[in-house]
N, C-alpha and C positions, 0 to 999 in steps of 0.2 A: 152600813156600808163597810166594806173591806178593802184595804189597800195592800198591794203586794209589791215588794221592792226586791229585785234580784241583784246579785253581784257574783263575780267570780269568772266570767267569760273571758275569752281572749283567743290568742293565736298560739298554736302548739304544733309540733311536728308529729307526723304519724308515728303511732306506738307510744305517744306521750299520754299525759293525764291532765284533766281539769276537775275543779270542784266547784259547782254552782251552789249557791245559797239563795233562799227566798224567805223573807220575813214578812209576816202578815201583821197589820195593825187595823185598829177600828174595832168593829163588831165581831171579833175573832170567835166568840162563842158559838156562832152559827156555822162554823166550818167543820166538816167531817173529812171528806177526802181532799187531799192535796196532791199535787203532781207536777210533771214536766211534759210539755209538748214541744215539738220542733217543727219548723217549716223552712225548707230549702227553697231557693229560687225556682219558681215555676212548678212548685209542688204544693199539694195541700198540707195543712197543719196535721200532725199525726201525734199520737200518744207515744211517749217514751217510757215513762214509768209513773205509777201512782202509789199512794200509801194512805191507808185509813187512819183515823185517830188512834185506833187500837193497834196499828203496826202491821196490818196485813198489806202485802205488796202485790203489785201486778206490773209485769214488764212486757214491753214489746219484744217479739222474737229476736229482732236484729240487735238488741242490746244485752240479751241474757248472757251472763257470765262476764261481762265487761263493765256494766254500769251497776251501781248500787244506790238505791233511794233510801233515806232515813229521815227521821223527824224528831224534833225536840218540842214536845207540846208546851213545855213551861216557857219556852222562847218563841213559840208560834213560828217555828222556822223549819223549812224543809230542805234537805240537802241532796244533791246528786253528784256522786263520785264517778267520774268517767275515766276509765282506764283503757289501754290498748286502742286508742282513738285511730279512726280511720279517715281518709279524706272524704268519704261519703257521709261522715257524721257532721260535716260542715252545714251549719244552719243557724237560724235565730231560734234560741231556746226560750220558751215562755213558761213561766210558773202559772199554775192554775189551782184555784180552790173552788169548792162547791159548797153552797149553802145547804145545810141539812133541813132547813125550814121550807126554802122556796125552790131548791135545785138550781138557783141562779149560779152562773158561772162568773167567777172573777178571774182576771188576767193581769199578769205583770206587764211591764213595758217591753220585755224581751231583751235578750243579751246575745250578741253575735259570737259565735264560737267558730273558729276557722282552723281546720287541720290541713297542714301542708304535707305534700308527699315528698 
C-alpha cells in the first residue's frame, strides 16, 4: 500500500503563486509515475502534470509555462509550483501515484486551491 499526503494549498489572488507538496509513504518502491490532477465543481477530474521517476514530465496545455512539476525521489515527494494563477485554476488538487507493478492508482486526500479575481 501507498499513502499520499498533500500540503501547500490555500487562497491566493490572481497572478499569485502556490506550491503544492505530496509525500508518499508505505510501499514507495512500486511507484513510477507521480503527478497532480484537479477537479473543479461540476467538472471531471483532469490531469495537470505528471513526472516519471526518471524526471520526464508531461503537462496539460492549460498550465504550460505557468506550472512546474518536480520530484525528489530520495524524499518520495513530488512538488507542483504554480505561478501566474488564474481564477479558473480554482479546484481541488489531488496527488496521484501509479504502481509500476499493477498500474493501480493511488490518490491523496486533495487540497483546495482558490484563486480570487
